[in-house]
C-alpha positions, 0 to 999 in steps of 0.5 A: 771591463766595461767600456765607457758609454756601454749600454750593457748594465753592470751586475747591480743594474742588472739585478735592479732590472730583474727586480723590476721585471719581477715586481713591475713598476715599483717605488724605491723602497720596494726595489731597495728592500729586494736589493738589500736582501740580495746584496746588502746595499744602502738605501742611498746606493739604491737611489743613486743606482736608479738615477744612473740607470735613468740617465742610461735609459735602462729605467723610466720614472713616473714623475707624477706618482708619489712616491716616485715609481720606477719601471724597466725601460724595456722588457726582459725579452727585448733586453736579452735580445739587445744585449745578446746581439751586442755580445755576438758583435763584440766578442764573436765578431758577429757569429751567432754560431760561435756563441752557440758552440761556446755555450754548448762546449761549456758543458753546462747545457742539460740533456733537455737543452741540447735536445731543444737545440737539436730540434731548433737546428732541424727546424732551421734546416727544414727537416722538422 
């Protein structure tokens, strides 16, 4: 369960962010078309979610554009780094290695991903 005031987006908010990262700055109708396709949401729900996300600082709105245009407040890469850092702090007591070990132990890493992790570890140790 999310804590009150958390900057972590909900599942629907994350879906909207993904849409904005893919489309770039977009009017509500374009965002809603994609969200409705994926989730079957009502137009009013999309408008309300964007309003909440604006308040949370997850999106920005161009007030001068007609219709109003929304964009993600941060890049996908910056968001990933921020949310991952919060996850590491809150769940793994600040240990990035615990997160990595948990992820690899889940059995969902492909052979290529494991090899990439090996290369990264070698580089970090100065062996590469």
